[in-house]
PDB file with one MODEL, atoms N, CA, C and O in Angstrom:
MODEL        1
ATOM      1  N   ILE A   1       2.165  10.199  10.979  1.00  0.00           N
ATOM      2  CA  ILE A   1       1.749   9.580   9.742  1.00  0.00           C
ATOM      3  C   ILE A   1       2.984   8.953   9.106  1.00  0.00           C
ATOM      4  O   ILE A   1       3.973   9.627   8.817  1.00  0.00           O
ATOM      5  N   GLY A   2       2.895   7.653   8.901  1.00  0.00           N
ATOM      6  CA  GLY A   2       4.003   6.940   8.278  1.00  0.00           C
ATOM      7  C   GLY A   2       3.868   6.919   6.763  1.00  0.00           C
ATOM      8  O   GLY A   2       2.914   7.463   6.207  1.00  0.00           O
ATOM      9  N   PRO A   3       4.831   6.286   6.099  1.00  0.00           N
ATOM     10  CA  PRO A   3       4.845   6.298   4.637  1.00  0.00           C
ATOM     11  C   PRO A   3       3.646   5.615   3.983  1.00  0.00           C
ATOM     12  O   PRO A   3       3.216   6.042   2.911  1.00  0.00           O
ATOM     13  N   VAL A   4       3.103   4.579   4.590  1.00  0.00           N
ATOM     14  CA  VAL A   4       1.958   3.886   3.986  1.00  0.00           C
ATOM     15  C   VAL A   4       0.725   4.783   4.015  1.00  0.00           C
ATOM     16  O   VAL A   4       0.030   4.921   3.008  1.00  0.00           O
ATOM     17  N   ILE A   5       0.453   5.391   5.167  1.00  0.00           N
ATOM     18  CA  ILE A   5      -0.706   6.284   5.267  1.00  0.00           C
ATOM     19  C   ILE A   5      -0.471   7.539   4.433  1.00  0.00           C
ATOM     20  O   ILE A   5      -1.407   8.062   3.828  1.00  0.00           O
ATOM     21  N   GLU A   6       0.749   8.021   4.397  1.00  0.00           N
ATOM     22  CA  GLU A   6       1.054   9.169   3.538  1.00  0.00           C
ATOM     23  C   GLU A   6       0.695   8.845   2.086  1.00  0.00           C
ATOM     24  O   GLU A   6       0.109   9.672   1.389  1.00  0.00           O
ATOM     25  N   ASN A   7       1.047   7.649   1.640  1.00  0.00           N
ATOM     26  CA  ASN A   7       0.729   7.228   0.278  1.00  0.00           C
ATOM     27  C   ASN A   7      -0.781   7.167   0.060  1.00  0.00           C
ATOM     28  O   ASN A   7      -1.275   7.562  -0.997  1.00  0.00           O
ATOM     29  N   MET A   8      -1.513   6.675   1.056  1.00  0.00           N
ATOM     30  CA  MET A   8      -2.981   6.618   0.952  1.00  0.00           C
ATOM     31  C   MET A   8      -3.555   8.023   0.791  1.00  0.00           C
ATOM     32  O   MET A   8      -4.430   8.254  -0.043  1.00  0.00           O
ATOM     33  N   LEU A   9      -3.057   8.950   1.593  1.00  0.00           N
ATOM     34  CA  LEU A   9      -3.523  10.333   1.511  1.00  0.00           C
ATOM     35  C   LEU A   9      -3.171  10.936   0.153  1.00  0.00           C
ATOM     36  O   LEU A   9      -3.982  11.634  -0.456  1.00  0.00           O
ATOM     37  N   ASN A  10      -1.960  10.661  -0.309  1.00  0.00           N
ATOM     38  CA  ASN A  10      -1.531  11.167  -1.621  1.00  0.00           C
ATOM     39  C   ASN A  10      -2.434  10.656  -2.735  1.00  0.00           C
ATOM     40  O   ASN A  10      -2.764  11.402  -3.657  1.00  0.00           O
ATOM     41  N   GLN A  11      -2.837   9.388  -2.658  1.00  0.00           N
ATOM     42  CA  GLN A  11      -3.718   8.811  -3.676  1.00  0.00           C
ATOM     43  C   GLN A  11      -5.072   9.508  -3.710  1.00  0.00           C
ATOM     44  O   GLN A  11      -5.773   9.473  -4.722  1.00  0.00           O
ATOM     45  N   GLU A  12      -5.434  10.139  -2.602  1.00  0.00           N
ATOM     46  CA  GLU A  12      -6.703  10.874  -2.521  1.00  0.00           C
ATOM     47  C   GLU A  12      -6.502  12.366  -2.784  1.00  0.00           C
ATOM     48  O   GLU A  12      -7.423  13.163  -2.611  1.00  0.00           O
ATOM     49  N   GLY A  13      -5.287  12.737  -3.205  1.00  0.00           N
ATOM     50  CA  GLY A  13      -5.023  14.130  -3.554  1.00  0.00           C
ATOM     51  C   GLY A  13      -4.577  15.004  -2.402  1.00  0.00           C
ATOM     52  O   GLY A  13      -4.533  16.227  -2.535  1.00  0.00           O
ATOM     53  N   ILE A  14      -4.244  14.399  -1.273  1.00  0.00           N
ATOM     54  CA  ILE A  14      -3.787  15.158  -0.103  1.00  0.00           C
ATOM     55  C   ILE A  14      -2.266  15.036  -0.043  1.00  0.00           C
ATOM     56  O   ILE A  14      -1.723  13.976   0.268  1.00  0.00           O
ATOM     57  N   PHE A  15      -1.593  16.144  -0.348  1.00  0.00           N
ATOM     58  CA  PHE A  15      -0.138  16.156  -0.416  1.00  0.00           C
ATOM     59  C   PHE A  15       0.500  17.140   0.562  1.00  0.00           C
ATOM     60  O   PHE A  15       1.676  17.000   0.898  1.00  0.00           O
ATOM     61  N   LYS A  16      -0.253  18.120   1.015  1.00  0.00           N
ATOM     62  CA  LYS A  16       0.325  19.208   1.808  1.00  0.00           C
ATOM     63  C   LYS A  16      -0.436  19.396   3.116  1.00  0.00           C
ATOM     64  O   LYS A  16      -1.601  19.018   3.243  1.00  0.00           O
ATOM     65  N   TRP A  17       0.264  19.998   4.091  1.00  0.00           N
ATOM     66  CA  TRP A  17      -0.366  20.288   5.379  1.00  0.00           C
ATOM     67  C   TRP A  17      -1.593  21.163   5.202  1.00  0.00           C
ATOM     68  O   TRP A  17      -2.594  20.987   5.897  1.00  0.00           O
ATOM     69  N   THR A  18      -1.516  22.102   4.276  1.00  0.00           N
ATOM     70  CA  THR A  18      -2.645  23.008   4.064  1.00  0.00           C
ATOM     71  C   THR A  18      -3.892  22.245   3.612  1.00  0.00           C
ATOM     72  O   THR A  18      -5.015  22.661   3.896  1.00  0.00           O
ATOM     73  N   GLN A  19      -3.692  21.134   2.913  1.00  0.00           N
ATOM     74  CA  GLN A  19      -4.822  20.297   2.504  1.00  0.00           C
ATOM     75  C   GLN A  19      -5.298  19.450   3.680  1.00  0.00           C
ATOM     76  O   GLN A  19      -6.499  19.329   3.924  1.00  0.00           O
ATOM     77  N   LEU A  20      -4.352  18.868   4.401  1.00  0.00           N
ATOM     78  CA  LEU A  20      -4.694  17.986   5.513  1.00  0.00           C
ATOM     79  C   LEU A  20      -5.420  18.740   6.622  1.00  0.00           C
ATOM     80  O   LEU A  20      -6.342  18.204   7.238  1.00  0.00           O
ATOM     81  N   LYS A  21      -5.010  19.981   6.880  1.00  0.00           N
ATOM     82  CA  LYS A  21      -5.635  20.738   7.972  1.00  0.00           C
ATOM     83  C   LYS A  21      -7.099  21.055   7.686  1.00  0.00           C
ATOM     84  O   LYS A  21      -7.870  21.328   8.606  1.00  0.00           O
ATOM     85  N   SER A  22      -7.481  21.019   6.413  1.00  0.00           N
ATOM     86  CA  SER A  22      -8.859  21.327   6.025  1.00  0.00           C
ATOM     87  C   SER A  22      -9.732  20.086   5.870  1.00  0.00           C
ATOM     88  O   SER A  22     -10.932  20.196   5.618  1.00  0.00           O
ATOM     89  N   GLU A  23      -9.136  18.918   6.018  1.00  0.00           N
ATOM     90  CA  GLU A  23      -9.889  17.682   5.808  1.00  0.00           C
ATOM     91  C   GLU A  23     -10.808  17.365   6.986  1.00  0.00           C
ATOM     92  O   GLU A  23     -10.480  17.624   8.144  1.00  0.00           O
ATOM     93  N   ASN A  24     -11.941  16.808   6.661  1.00  0.00           N
ATOM     94  CA  ASN A  24     -12.902  16.319   7.639  1.00  0.00           C
ATOM     95  C   ASN A  24     -12.368  15.006   8.218  1.00  0.00           C
ATOM     96  O   ASN A  24     -11.895  14.149   7.470  1.00  0.00           O
ATOM     97  N   VAL A  25     -12.439  14.843   9.529  1.00  0.00           N
ATOM     98  CA  VAL A  25     -11.910  13.644  10.182  1.00  0.00           C
ATOM     99  C   VAL A  25     -12.611  12.386   9.673  1.00  0.00           C
ATOM    100  O   VAL A  25     -11.962  11.358   9.479  1.00  0.00           O
ATOM    101  N   ASP A  26     -13.916  12.452   9.455  1.00  0.00           N
ATOM    102  CA  ASP A  26     -14.630  11.279   8.939  1.00  0.00           C
ATOM    103  C   ASP A  26     -14.101  10.878   7.566  1.00  0.00           C
ATOM    104  O   ASP A  26     -14.000   9.689   7.265  1.00  0.00           O
ATOM    105  N   ASN A  27     -13.765  11.849   6.740  1.00  0.00           N
ATOM    106  CA  ASN A  27     -13.197  11.546   5.426  1.00  0.00           C
ATOM    107  C   ASN A  27     -11.814  10.922   5.568  1.00  0.00           C
ATOM    108  O   ASN A  27     -11.472   9.996   4.833  1.00  0.00           O
ATOM    109  N   LEU A  28     -11.019  11.422   6.507  1.00  0.00           N
ATOM    110  CA  LEU A  28      -9.699  10.840   6.741  1.00  0.00           C
ATOM    111  C   LEU A  28      -9.828   9.389   7.184  1.00  0.00           C
ATOM    112  O   LEU A  28      -9.052   8.535   6.755  1.00  0.00           O
ATOM    113  N   LYS A  29     -10.805   9.107   8.038  1.00  0.00           N
ATOM    114  CA  LYS A  29     -11.034   7.723   8.470  1.00  0.00           C
ATOM    115  C   LYS A  29     -11.392   6.846   7.282  1.00  0.00           C
ATOM    116  O   LYS A  29     -10.870   5.738   7.152  1.00  0.00           O
ATOM    117  N   LYS A  30     -12.271   7.323   6.417  1.00  0.00           N
ATOM    118  CA  LYS A  30     -12.657   6.548   5.233  1.00  0.00           C
ATOM    119  C   LYS A  30     -11.444   6.231   4.371  1.00  0.00           C
ATOM    120  O   LYS A  30     -11.311   5.124   3.850  1.00  0.00           O
ATOM    121  N   ILE A  31     -10.566   7.211   4.228  1.00  0.00           N
ATOM    122  CA  ILE A  31      -9.371   7.024   3.402  1.00  0.00           C
ATOM    123  C   ILE A  31      -8.481   5.934   3.983  1.00  0.00           C
ATOM    124  O   ILE A  31      -8.080   5.014   3.270  1.00  0.00           O
ATOM    125  N   ILE A  32      -8.171   6.030   5.263  1.00  0.00           N
ATOM    126  CA  ILE A  32      -7.227   5.058   5.829  1.00  0.00           C
ATOM    127  C   ILE A  32      -7.875   3.700   6.069  1.00  0.00           C
ATOM    128  O   ILE A  32      -7.190   2.678   6.014  1.00  0.00           O
ATOM    129  N   TYR A  33      -9.169   3.665   6.332  1.00  0.00           N
ATOM    130  CA  TYR A  33      -9.834   2.384   6.569  1.00  0.00           C
ATOM    131  C   TYR A  33      -9.976   1.568   5.297  1.00  0.00           C
ATOM    132  O   TYR A  33     -10.248   0.369   5.355  1.00  0.00           O
ATOM    133  N   LYS A  34      -9.793   2.212   4.143  1.00  0.00           N
ATOM    134  CA  LYS A  34      -9.771   1.465   2.876  1.00  0.00           C
ATOM    135  C   LYS A  34      -8.620   0.463   2.873  1.00  0.00           C
ATOM    136  O   LYS A  34      -8.646  -0.517   2.127  1.00  0.00           O
ATOM    137  N   GLY A  35      -7.620   0.708   3.700  1.00  0.00           N
ATOM    138  CA  GLY A  35      -6.455  -0.167   3.782  1.00  0.00           C
ATOM    139  C   GLY A  35      -6.721  -1.464   4.516  1.00  0.00           C
ATOM    140  O   GLY A  35      -5.864  -2.348   4.539  1.00  0.00           O
ATOM    141  N   GLY A  36      -7.898  -1.593   5.117  1.00  0.00           N
ATOM    142  CA  GLY A  36      -8.243  -2.821   5.825  1.00  0.00           C
ATOM    143  C   GLY A  36      -8.299  -2.632   7.328  1.00  0.00           C
ATOM    144  O   GLY A  36      -8.049  -1.547   7.854  1.00  0.00           O
ATOM    145  N   ASP A  37      -8.636  -3.722   8.001  1.00  0.00           N
ATOM    146  CA  ASP A  37      -8.835  -3.688   9.452  1.00  0.00           C
ATOM    147  C   ASP A  37      -7.598  -3.245  10.226  1.00  0.00           C
ATOM    148  O   ASP A  37      -7.721  -2.623  11.282  1.00  0.00           O
ATOM    149  N   ASN A  38      -6.420  -3.552   9.723  1.00  0.00           N
ATOM    150  CA  ASN A  38      -5.195  -3.166  10.434  1.00  0.00           C
ATOM    151  C   ASN A  38      -5.057  -1.657  10.586  1.00  0.00           C
ATOM    152  O   ASN A  38      -4.351  -1.184  11.477  1.00  0.00           O
ATOM    153  N   PHE A  39      -5.718  -0.909   9.731  1.00  0.00           N
ATOM    154  CA  PHE A  39      -5.602   0.545   9.784  1.00  0.00           C
ATOM    155  C   PHE A  39      -6.629   1.178  10.719  1.00  0.00           C
ATOM    156  O   PHE A  39      -6.587   2.385  10.957  1.00  0.00           O
ATOM    157  N   LYS A  40      -7.540   0.381  11.247  1.00  0.00           N
ATOM    158  CA  LYS A  40      -8.561   0.922  12.148  1.00  0.00           C
ATOM    159  C   LYS A  40      -7.995   1.299  13.513  1.00  0.00           C
ATOM    160  O   LYS A  40      -8.681   1.928  14.318  1.00  0.00           O
ATOM    161  N   ILE A  41      -6.754   0.919  13.772  1.00  0.00           N
ATOM    162  CA  ILE A  41      -6.118   1.326  15.034  1.00  0.00           C
ATOM    163  C   ILE A  41      -5.683   2.790  14.990  1.00  0.00           C
ATOM    164  O   ILE A  41      -5.409   3.394  16.027  1.00  0.00           O
ATOM    165  N   HIS A  42      -5.622   3.353  13.792  1.00  0.00           N
ATOM    166  CA  HIS A  42      -5.197   4.746  13.632  1.00  0.00           C
ATOM    167  C   HIS A  42      -6.378   5.689  13.828  1.00  0.00           C
ATOM    168  O   HIS A  42      -7.477   5.454  13.326  1.00  0.00           O
ATOM    169  N   ASP A  43      -6.125   6.752  14.565  1.00  0.00           N
ATOM    170  CA  ASP A  43      -7.154   7.756  14.835  1.00  0.00           C
ATOM    171  C   ASP A  43      -6.684   9.099  14.276  1.00  0.00           C
ATOM    172  O   ASP A  43      -5.805   9.738  14.853  1.00  0.00           O
ATOM    173  N   PRO A  44      -7.266   9.528  13.154  1.00  0.00           N
ATOM    174  CA  PRO A  44      -6.819  10.764  12.524  1.00  0.00           C
ATOM    175  C   PRO A  44      -7.435  12.034  13.104  1.00  0.00           C
ATOM    176  O   PRO A  44      -7.328  13.101  12.500  1.00  0.00           O
ATOM    177  N   SER A  45      -8.076  11.934  14.263  1.00  0.00           N
ATOM    178  CA  SER A  45      -8.800  13.095  14.796  1.00  0.00           C
ATOM    179  C   SER A  45      -7.888  14.284  15.112  1.00  0.00           C
ATOM    180  O   SER A  45      -8.348  15.426  15.115  1.00  0.00           O
ATOM    181  N   THR A  46      -6.618  14.035  15.376  1.00  0.00           N
ATOM    182  CA  THR A  46      -5.702  15.141  15.685  1.00  0.00           C
ATOM    183  C   THR A  46      -4.903  15.610  14.470  1.00  0.00           C
ATOM    184  O   THR A  46      -4.208  16.623  14.543  1.00  0.00           O
ATOM    185  N   TRP A  47      -4.992  14.903  13.383  1.00  0.00           N
ATOM    186  CA  TRP A  47      -4.173  15.232  12.211  1.00  0.00           C
ATOM    187  C   TRP A  47      -4.439  16.630  11.663  1.00  0.00           C
ATOM    188  O   TRP A  47      -3.483  17.340  11.351  1.00  0.00           O
ATOM    189  N   PRO A  48      -5.700  17.058  11.531  1.00  0.00           N
ATOM    190  CA  PRO A  48      -5.922  18.416  11.015  1.00  0.00           C
ATOM    191  C   PRO A  48      -5.279  19.501  11.894  1.00  0.00           C
ATOM    192  O   PRO A  48      -4.704  20.459  11.377  1.00  0.00           O
ATOM    193  N   LYS A  49      -5.378  19.347  13.220  1.00  0.00           N
ATOM    194  CA  LYS A  49      -4.775  20.359  14.102  1.00  0.00           C
ATOM    195  C   LYS A  49      -3.254  20.331  13.987  1.00  0.00           C
ATOM    196  O   LYS A  49      -2.612  21.380  13.929  1.00  0.00           O
ATOM    197  N   GLN A  50      -2.682  19.131  13.956  1.00  0.00           N
ATOM    198  CA  GLN A  50      -1.233  19.034  13.814  1.00  0.00           C
ATOM    199  C   GLN A  50      -0.782  19.642  12.484  1.00  0.00           C
ATOM    200  O   GLN A  50       0.226  20.346  12.422  1.00  0.00           O
ATOM    201  N   ALA A  51      -1.536  19.361  11.429  1.00  0.00           N
ATOM    202  CA  ALA A  51      -1.212  19.915  10.111  1.00  0.00           C
ATOM    203  C   ALA A  51      -1.332  21.433  10.113  1.00  0.00           C
ATOM    204  O   ALA A  51      -0.540  22.124   9.473  1.00  0.00           O
ATOM    205  N   SER A  52      -2.318  21.948  10.828  1.00  0.00           N
ATOM    206  CA  SER A  52      -2.510  23.395  10.911  1.00  0.00           C
ATOM    207  C   SER A  52      -1.325  24.062  11.602  1.00  0.00           C
ATOM    208  O   SER A  52      -0.832  25.094  11.147  1.00  0.00           O
ATOM    209  N   LEU A  53      -0.875  23.470  12.699  1.00  0.00           N
ATOM    210  CA  LEU A  53       0.279  24.021  13.412  1.00  0.00           C
ATOM    211  C   LEU A  53       1.531  23.967  12.535  1.00  0.00           C
ATOM    212  O   LEU A  53       2.300  24.926  12.483  1.00  0.00           O
ATOM    213  N   ALA A  54       1.729  22.839  11.847  1.00  0.00           N
ATOM    214  CA  ALA A  54       2.892  22.705  10.958  1.00  0.00           C
ATOM    215  C   ALA A  54       2.814  23.707   9.815  1.00  0.00           C
ATOM    216  O   ALA A  54       3.810  24.343   9.469  1.00  0.00           O
ATOM    217  N   ASP A  55       1.634  23.846   9.235  1.00  0.00           N
ATOM    218  CA  ASP A  55       1.455  24.759   8.107  1.00  0.00           C
ATOM    219  C   ASP A  55       1.706  26.210   8.516  1.00  0.00           C
ATOM    220  O   ASP A  55       2.138  27.028   7.704  1.00  0.00           O
ATOM    221  N   SER A  56       1.430  26.520   9.784  1.00  0.00           N
ATOM    222  CA  SER A  56       1.642  27.880  10.298  1.00  0.00           C
ATOM    223  C   SER A  56       3.065  28.093  10.809  1.00  0.00           C
ATOM    224  O   SER A  56       3.414  29.190  11.245  1.00  0.00           O
ATOM    225  N   GLY A  57       3.886  27.038  10.756  1.00  0.00           N
ATOM    226  CA  GLY A  57       5.262  27.148  11.229  1.00  0.00           C
ATOM    227  C   GLY A  57       5.382  27.195  12.739  1.00  0.00           C
ATOM    228  O   GLY A  57       6.397  27.648  13.267  1.00  0.00           O
ATOM    229  N   LYS A  58       4.357  26.731  13.439  1.00  0.00           N
ATOM    230  CA  LYS A  58       4.354  26.751  14.908  1.00  0.00           C
ATOM    231  C   LYS A  58       4.946  25.440  15.436  1.00  0.00           C
ATOM    232  O   LYS A  58       4.268  24.651  16.094  1.00  0.00           O
ATOM    233  N   TRP A  59       6.222  25.235  15.130  1.00  0.00           N
ATOM    234  CA  TRP A  59       6.881  23.972  15.435  1.00  0.00           C
ATOM    235  C   TRP A  59       6.994  23.717  16.934  1.00  0.00           C
ATOM    236  O   TRP A  59       6.773  22.590  17.377  1.00  0.00           O
ATOM    237  N   ASP A  60       7.329  24.725  17.719  1.00  0.00           N
ATOM    238  CA  ASP A  60       7.452  24.536  19.166  1.00  0.00           C
ATOM    239  C   ASP A  60       6.109  24.169  19.776  1.00  0.00           C
ATOM    240  O   ASP A  60       6.029  23.272  20.615  1.00  0.00           O
ATOM    241  N   GLU A  61       5.056  24.859  19.356  1.00  0.00           N
ATOM    242  CA  GLU A  61       3.713  24.559  19.857  1.00  0.00           C
ATOM    243  C   GLU A  61       3.291  23.149  19.445  1.00  0.00           C
ATOM    244  O   GLU A  61       2.679  22.428  20.232  1.00  0.00           O
ATOM    245  N   LEU A  62       3.614  22.763  18.228  1.00  0.00           N
ATOM    246  CA  LEU A  62       3.286  21.420  17.748  1.00  0.00           C
ATOM    247  C   LEU A  62       4.005  20.364  18.580  1.00  0.00           C
ATOM    248  O   LEU A  62       3.395  19.379  18.996  1.00  0.00           O
ATOM    249  N   LYS A  63       5.291  20.563  18.823  1.00  0.00           N
ATOM    250  CA  LYS A  63       6.060  19.594  19.612  1.00  0.00           C
ATOM    251  C   LYS A  63       5.516  19.482  21.026  1.00  0.00           C
ATOM    252  O   LYS A  63       5.430  18.381  21.570  1.00  0.00           O
ATOM    253  N   GLU A  64       5.144  20.615  21.634  1.00  0.00           N
ATOM    254  CA  GLU A  64       4.567  20.596  22.982  1.00  0.00           C
ATOM    255  C   GLU A  64       3.254  19.831  22.993  1.00  0.00           C
ATOM    256  O   GLU A  64       3.013  19.014  23.882  1.00  0.00           O
ATOM    257  N   TRP A  65       2.409  20.092  22.010  1.00  0.00           N
ATOM    258  CA  TRP A  65       1.103  19.432  21.945  1.00  0.00           C
ATOM    259  C   TRP A  65       1.267  17.936  21.707  1.00  0.00           C
ATOM    260  O   TRP A  65       0.515  17.131  22.256  1.00  0.00           O
ATOM    261  N   GLN A  66       2.250  17.561  20.888  1.00  0.00           N
ATOM    262  CA  GLN A  66       2.477  16.147  20.593  1.00  0.00           C
ATOM    263  C   GLN A  66       2.921  15.372  21.827  1.00  0.00           C
ATOM    264  O   GLN A  66       2.767  14.152  21.875  1.00  0.00           O
ATOM    265  N   LYS A  67       3.464  16.057  22.816  1.00  0.00           N
ATOM    266  CA  LYS A  67       3.843  15.387  24.061  1.00  0.00           C
ATOM    267  C   LYS A  67       2.618  14.828  24.775  1.00  0.00           C
ATOM    268  O   LYS A  67       2.733  13.894  25.569  1.00  0.00           O
ATOM    269  N   ASN A  68       1.445  15.394  24.497  1.00  0.00           N
ATOM    270  CA  ASN A  68       0.201  14.938  25.110  1.00  0.00           C
ATOM    271  C   ASN A  68      -0.510  13.887  24.264  1.00  0.00           C
ATOM    272  O   ASN A  68      -1.636  13.493  24.565  1.00  0.00           O
ATOM    273  N   LEU A  69       0.151  13.441  23.212  1.00  0.00           N
ATOM    274  CA  LEU A  69      -0.443  12.453  22.321  1.00  0.00           C
ATOM    275  C   LEU A  69       0.286  11.123  22.460  1.00  0.00           C
ATOM    276  O   LEU A  69       1.484  11.075  22.739  1.00  0.00           O
ATOM    277  N   ARG A  70      -0.457  10.062  22.260  1.00  0.00           N
ATOM    278  CA  ARG A  70       0.139   8.731  22.201  1.00  0.00           C
ATOM    279  C   ARG A  70      -0.394   8.072  20.944  1.00  0.00           C
ATOM    280  O   ARG A  70      -1.585   7.776  20.844  1.00  0.00           O
ATOM    281  N   GLY A  71       0.487   7.845  19.993  1.00  0.00           N
ATOM    282  CA  GLY A  71       0.056   7.274  18.721  1.00  0.00           C
ATOM    283  C   GLY A  71      -0.887   8.198  17.974  1.00  0.00           C
ATOM    284  O   GLY A  71      -1.762   7.747  17.236  1.00  0.00           O
ATOM    285  N   GLY A  72      -0.700   9.504  18.173  1.00  0.00           N
ATOM    286  CA  GLY A  72      -1.547  10.484  17.500  1.00  0.00           C
ATOM    287  C   GLY A  72      -2.862  10.751  18.203  1.00  0.00           C
ATOM    288  O   GLY A  72      -3.662  11.564  17.739  1.00  0.00           O
ATOM    289  N   LYS A  73      -3.095  10.071  19.322  1.00  0.00           N
ATOM    290  CA  LYS A  73      -4.352  10.235  20.066  1.00  0.00           C
ATOM    291  C   LYS A  73      -4.103  11.043  21.330  1.00  0.00           C
ATOM    292  O   LYS A  73      -3.047  10.930  21.951  1.00  0.00           O
ATOM    293  N   ILE A  74      -5.069  11.847  21.702  1.00  0.00           N
ATOM    294  CA  ILE A  74      -4.973  12.619  22.942  1.00  0.00           C
ATOM    295  C   ILE A  74      -5.109  11.663  24.117  1.00  0.00           C
ATOM    296  O   ILE A  74      -6.036  10.855  24.172  1.00  0.00           O
ATOM    297  N   VAL A  75      -4.168  11.765  25.061  1.00  0.00           N
ATOM    298  CA  VAL A  75      -4.212  10.903  26.253  1.00  0.00           C
ATOM    299  C   VAL A  75      -4.572  11.696  27.479  1.00  0.00           C
ATOM    300  O   VAL A  75      -4.656  11.139  28.573  1.00  0.00           O
TER     301      VAL A  75
ENDMDL
END
């Protein structure tokens, strides 16, 4: 998540991993798609799991799992 999408999430009241990990993926899509067609390339389906791992302090597990992602998407 880059600074522009972070700002979009912040505007919707999402500031912490604990909030992001509980978000519905469809709601996350609605939030970022408000930014226009250019944001439709982003797939937030893995964001809650990544946020959950970060929130739990499971940094090694998060880094390992991210190796299987390309642009935040499972490959």
